[in-house]
C-alpha positions in Angstrom: 22.3 1.8 -136.6 25.2 4.2 -136.7 24.7 6.0 -140.0 20.9 6.2 -140.3 21.2 9.5 -142.2 22.5 7.4 -145.1 19.4 5.0 -145.2 18.3 5.3 -148.8 15.6 3.0 -150.0 15.4 3.3 -153.8 12.6 0.9 -154.7 9.8 -0.7 -152.8 7.1 -3.2 -153.6 3.9 -4.1 -151.8 3.0 -7.7 -151.1 0.5 -9.5 -149.0 2.2 -10.6 -145.7 1.8 -14.3 -145.0 2.9 -14.0 -141.3 3.6 -11.3 -138.8 6.7 -9.6 -140.2 9.3 -8.0 -137.9 11.1 -4.8 -138.8 14.5 -4.9 -140.6 14.3 -8.6 -141.7 14.7 -10.3 -145.0 11.4 -11.2 -146.6 10.9 -14.0 -149.1 8.7 -13.9 -152.2 6.0 -15.8 -150.3 5.4 -12.9 -147.8 7.1 -14.5 -144.8 10.5 -14.0 -143.3 13.2 -15.6 -145.4 14.4 -19.1 -144.5 18.1 -19.9 -144.1 20.1 -19.4 -147.3 17.1 -18.5 -149.5 16.8 -15.5 -151.8 14.9 -12.5 -150.4 12.6 -10.2 -152.1 13.8 -7.4 -149.8 13.7 -6.0 -146.3 10.9 -4.7 -144.1 11.2 -1.2 -142.7 8.7 -1.8 -139.9 6.5 -4.5 -138.4 3.6 -5.8 -140.5 0.7 -7.9 -139.3 -0.2 -11.1 -141.2 -2.5 -10.7 -144.2 -1.8 -7.0 -144.6 -0.3 -5.2 -147.6 3.3 -4.8 -146.6 5.8 -2.5 -148.1 9.2 -4.2 -148.8 12.4 -2.3 -149.8 13.8 -4.2 -152.8 16.7 -1.9 -153.8 18.9 0.6 -152.0 20.6 0.8 -148.6 18.6 -0.3 -145.6 19.0 -1.3 -142.0 18.8 -5.0 -141.3 19.0 -7.1 -138.1 22.3 -9.0 -138.1 23.4 -12.0 -136.1 27.1 -12.7 -135.1 30.2 -11.0 -136.3 30.1 -9.3 -139.7 32.8 -7.2 -141.4 32.3 -4.3 -143.9 31.9 -5.6 -147.4 30.8 -9.2 -146.6 28.2 -11.0 -148.6 25.1 -11.5 -146.4 22.5 -14.3 -146.5 19.4 -14.9 -144.4 19.2 -17.1 -141.3 16.0 -19.1 -140.5 14.4 -16.0 -139.0 15.2 -13.5 -141.8 18.2 -12.0 -140.0 21.5 -11.2 -141.8 24.4 -13.6 -141.5 27.6 -14.0 -143.4 26.8 -16.0 -146.5 28.1 -19.5 -146.5 28.8 -21.5 -149.7 25.6 -22.2 -151.6 23.5 -19.6 -149.8 21.8 -16.9 -151.8 23.5 -13.5 -151.3 20.8 -10.9 -150.3 23.0 -7.9 -149.4 26.5 -6.6 -148.7 27.4 -5.1 -145.4 28.2 -1.4 -145.2 28.8 -1.5 -141.5 30.6 -4.0 -139.2 29.3 -5.6 -136.0 30.9 -8.0 -133.5 27.7 -9.2 -131.8 24.9 -8.6 -134.1 22.4 -5.8 -134.0 21.1 -3.4 -136.7 23.5 -2.6 -139.5 23.3 -0.8 -142.8 23.4 -3.0 -145.9 23.3 -2.6 -149.7 20.6 -4.9 -151.1 21.7 -7.3 -153.9 18.9 -7.9 -156.4 
């Protein structure tokens, strides 16, 4: 992540993780990584083991793992593994990109409640 100094989580919630959660992925309201196109609760800041109380950032700017090419300002949705992708028609928008990437990686996003 290029601008990690600007990482600003504003609000977090704690939920019981249903699965092993990877860092910087969208998490659903069920405690698992988001499925493709679904609305997220927020983003993980680190790994969490299954059946643990996991802290999830629900509001603010956070790093998220992205897939593919993303431009600054694009609406982002979740892929089937909780990674950020450009939102297609009908997909829930979970964040807006604050950084661009050509080949995926960790980028900074603004979460969309």
